[in-house]
C-alpha positions as CSV (number, residue, x, y, z in Angstrom):
1,M,0.0,-0.1,0.0
2,A,1.3,3.6,-0.8
3,K,2.7,5.6,1.9
4,F,0.8,8.9,0.8
5,S,-2.8,9.1,0.9
6,I,-5.8,11.5,0.9
7,T,-9.5,11.1,2.1
8,V,-12.1,12.4,-0.4
9,K,-15.8,12.7,-0.1
10,P,-18.1,12.6,-3.3
11,R,-19.3,15.9,-4.1
12,F,-22.6,17.1,-6.0
13,G,-22.3,16.3,-9.7
14,D,-19.9,13.2,-8.9
15,E,-22.9,10.9,-9.2
16,F,-23.6,8.5,-12.2
17,R,-27.1,9.0,-13.5
18,A,-28.9,9.5,-10.0
19,S,-27.8,5.9,-9.1
20,G,-26.4,6.8,-5.9
21,V,-23.0,5.6,-7.2
22,V,-19.9,7.9,-7.8
23,H,-18.9,8.0,-11.6
24,D,-16.0,6.3,-12.5
25,L,-14.3,9.2,-14.5
26,V,-14.2,10.9,-10.9
27,Y,-11.7,8.5,-9.8
28,H,-9.1,10.1,-12.3
29,T,-9.7,13.3,-10.8
30,W,-9.0,11.9,-7.0
31,S,-5.9,10.2,-8.6
32,R,-4.7,13.6,-10.0
33,E,-5.5,15.4,-6.6
34,A,-3.5,12.8,-4.9
35,S,-0.4,13.2,-7.2
36,I,-0.6,16.9,-6.8
37,G,-0.5,16.5,-2.8
38,Y,2.3,13.9,-3.3
39,F,4.9,15.9,-5.3
40,N,4.0,18.9,-3.3
41,Q,4.6,17.3,0.1
42,L,7.9,15.7,-1.4
43,S,9.6,18.9,-2.6
44,G,7.1,21.8,-1.1
45,R,6.8,23.4,-4.4
46,E,5.4,22.3,-8.1
47,V,7.7,19.9,-10.0
48,D,9.8,21.3,-12.9
49,G,7.8,21.0,-16.1
50,R,4.3,19.7,-16.7
51,P,3.7,15.9,-15.8
52,T,1.5,14.9,-19.0
53,P,-0.3,11.5,-18.8
54,V,0.3,9.2,-21.7
55,K,-1.2,6.1,-20.3
56,M,-3.9,5.4,-17.7
57,E,-5.5,2.2,-17.0
58,I,-8.2,1.5,-14.4
59,T,-9.3,-1.7,-12.7
60,Y,-12.6,-1.6,-11.1
61,A,-13.5,-3.7,-7.8
62,S,-16.5,-2.2,-6.6
63,P,-18.8,0.8,-6.9
64,L,-18.3,3.4,-4.3
65,L,-21.7,5.2,-3.1
66,M,-22.4,8.8,-2.9
67,T,-22.7,8.5,1.0
68,E,-19.4,6.8,1.2
69,E,-16.0,8.5,1.5
70,A,-12.7,7.1,-0.1
71,K,-9.3,6.9,0.8
72,V,-6.9,7.4,-2.2
73,Y,-3.6,5.9,-1.8
74,Y,-0.9,7.3,-4.1
75,G,2.6,6.2,-5.1
76,V,5.4,6.0,-7.8
77,T,6.6,2.7,-8.6
78,K,9.1,3.3,-11.5
79,I,11.3,6.2,-12.5
80,G,12.8,6.7,-15.9
81,K,14.6,9.3,-17.6
82,A,11.5,11.4,-18.3
83,S,8.6,9.3,-17.1
84,T,7.2,8.0,-14.0
85,T,4.8,5.0,-13.3
86,Q,2.5,5.7,-10.9
87,E,-0.4,3.6,-9.0
88,T,-3.5,5.0,-7.1
89,Q,-5.5,2.6,-5.1
90,I,-8.9,3.9,-4.0
91,N,-10.7,2.2,-1.2
92,E,-13.6,3.1,0.8
93,A,-12.4,4.9,3.7
94,I,-14.0,3.1,6.7
95,S,-14.1,-0.5,5.7
96,G,-11.2,-0.6,3.2
97,R,-13.1,-2.1,0.7
98,P,-11.2,-1.9,-2.8
99,I,-12.9,0.5,-5.2
100,A,-10.3,0.8,-8.1
101,I,-6.6,0.6,-8.9
102,I,-5.3,3.2,-11.4
103,K,-1.9,2.6,-13.0
104,S,-0.5,5.5,-14.9
105,V,2.5,6.8,-17.0
106,F,3.5,10.3,-17.1
107,V,6.1,12.2,-19.0
108,M,7.7,15.2,-18.1
109,V,7.1,18.1,-20.6
110,D,8.7,21.7,-20.9
111,N,6.1,24.3,-20.2
112,K,7.5,26.2,-23.0
113,T,8.4,24.3,-25.8
114,G,5.9,21.5,-25.4
115,R,9.0,18.8,-25.4
116,T,10.0,15.8,-23.4
117,I,12.6,16.8,-20.5
118,P,14.2,14.7,-18.1
119,I,13.1,14.3,-14.4
120,S,15.8,16.2,-12.3
121,D,18.1,14.1,-10.4
122,E,16.8,16.0,-7.2
123,N,13.3,15.0,-7.9
124,K,14.3,11.6,-8.6
125,Q,16.0,11.4,-5.2
126,L,13.0,12.9,-3.5
127,I,10.8,10.1,-4.7
128,I,13.4,7.3,-4.0
129,N,14.1,8.7,-0.5
130,F,10.1,8.8,0.1
131,E,9.3,5.7,-1.4
132,G,12.4,3.6,-0.3
133,Q,15.0,2.1,-2.5
134,K,13.5,-1.5,-2.5
135,N,9.8,-0.2,-3.4
136,I,10.8,1.6,-6.4
137,E,12.3,0.7,-10.2
138,V,14.9,3.1,-11.4
139,R,15.6,3.0,-14.7
């Protein structure tokens, strides 16, 4: 289980067709919120460049009801020259019931040129220190 987490409560508009169930697209938003919190906690500032998603894969386990809160666990599992592989696990906050797992790959892009840029050694080290050397694959 990832070391970083946030707790979220479904908001008005998160519901899927008046079903009482949170719309699955909301899980991607929560994953991004957790990602931003994770990197802000590590460095105390925005990361250099713009992390841009190139792949997102979601596996659903069970629906989350609008009356339930979710615990969103987030971590980086791989670091490449310009990319990171990240995993988000969403569980119901009280019972821990699995809701979904999102695996994503992000590439760092220069804000001005739109070109891929390497992840700085400083940011790589912050991630490795937080996750633990044995918990992360570095390429």
